[in-house]
C-alpha positions in Angstrom: 116.0 3.9 112.2 112.6 4.4 112.6 110.1 4.9 110.0 106.4 5.3 109.2 104.9 4.2 106.2 101.6 3.7 105.2 99.4 2.8 101.5 96.0 4.1 100.3 94.3 2.5 97.3 93.0 4.9 94.8 90.4 4.3 92.2 91.7 6.2 89.5 95.6 5.5 86.8 98.8 5.5 88.3 99.9 8.0 85.7 96.7 10.1 87.0 97.8 10.0 90.3 101.0 10.0 89.8 101.3 13.5 88.1 98.9 14.9 90.9 101.6 13.5 93.4 104.8 14.7 91.4 103.4 18.4 91.4 103.8 20.0 94.9 102.7 23.4 94.2 99.4 22.6 94.4 100.0 19.7 97.7 98.7 22.7 99.9 94.9 22.2 97.5 94.6 18.6 99.3 96.7 18.0 102.3 96.3 19.9 105.8 99.9 19.1 106.3 100.7 21.9 104.4 100.7 24.9 104.2 103.5 26.3 101.9 105.3 25.3 98.8 108.2 27.4 97.7 110.4 26.0 94.6 113.6 27.1 95.2 114.1 26.5 91.2 112.7 26.6 87.9 110.9 24.2 86.0 108.6 19.8 86.6 110.5 18.3 89.9 113.2 16.7 89.1 116.9 14.8 90.4 117.8 18.1 92.5 115.0 19.8 92.4 114.7 21.4 95.7 111.8 22.3 97.1 110.4 24.9 100.4 107.7 23.3 102.8 105.7 24.6 105.7 103.5 22.6 107.9 102.0 23.4 110.2 103.9 23.0 114.2 106.8 21.6 112.2 110.6 23.9 111.3 110.7 25.2 107.9 112.3 22.4 105.6 114.3 22.3 101.8 113.7 19.0 100.2 115.9 18.2 98.0 115.0 15.6 95.8 117.7 12.3 95.3 115.9 9.9 93.9 113.3 10.2 91.5 112.0 7.4 88.5 109.6 8.5 85.8 108.5 4.7 84.9 108.6 3.0 88.7 106.5 6.0 90.2 108.9 7.3 92.7 110.1 9.8 93.9 112.5 10.0 97.1 113.0 13.5 98.5 115.7 14.4 101.9 115.7 17.2 104.2 118.3 17.8 106.7 117.7 19.7 109.9 120.3 19.7 113.0 121.9 16.1 113.0 118.9 14.8 111.4 118.3 14.1 108.2 114.9 12.7 107.1 113.6 11.2 103.3 110.8 11.2 102.2 109.7 8.6 99.6 106.0 8.6 97.4 105.2 6.1 95.1 102.3 5.1 93.1 101.9 1.9 91.5 98.8 0.2 88.6 96.9 -2.6 90.5 93.6 -4.3 89.6 91.3 -1.9 90.5 93.2 1.8 90.0 96.5 2.1 91.7 98.4 2.3 94.9 100.1 5.5 96.6 102.7 5.3 99.6 104.3 7.5 101.3 106.9 6.8 103.8 109.3 9.2 106.3 112.6 7.7 107.8 114.3 9.6 110.4 119.0 9.0 110.8 121.4 10.9 111.7 122.9 11.7 115.2 119.2 13.2 116.0 117.1 11.6 114.0 116.0 8.4 116.6 115.1 10.9 118.9 113.5 13.4 116.7 111.9 10.4 116.1 110.5 9.6 118.6 109.1 12.7 119.6 107.4 13.4 117.0 105.5 10.3 116.1 102.5 11.6 116.0 102.6 14.6 114.5 104.2 11.9 111.8 101.6 9.3 112.1 98.6 12.2 111.8 100.7 13.5 108.8 101.0 10.5 106.7 97.4 9.6 107.1 96.3 13.3 106.1 98.6 13.0 102.9 97.5 10.1 101.9 93.6 10.7 102.5 93.9 14.2 100.7 95.6 12.5 97.5 92.9 9.9 97.9 90.8 12.2 97.8 92.4 14.8 94.9 92.5 11.8 92.8 88.8 10.1 93.1 87.2 13.4 92.8 
């Protein structure tokens, strides 16, 4: 199944980068790919949390956190719509010079391959913008 994956090196401690990444309410402040975030449950982002996200050129989507490991600094969430499941991975790792953040999308389901192909360029544009936005936010 088509996958989209990008990594970016960030000059900053991984715990700081992780905290910025987990604060999904503030994503519209540092990435143009997210115009609105609506948390559907209170408190910090945890396993099972649901978030409604509005993005330019895409239908609104509800993302549910399906994996979250604070120690490994990784969270995965999924959105489902009409025969398509999109899994988004976010990870922060320590490097010799700071941090490395990884963003990836994986499509599955009956229409997953077709949708991934249709949104190929937009997916690359969005995950690249998100990676660069996180880098800029954490280094400023």
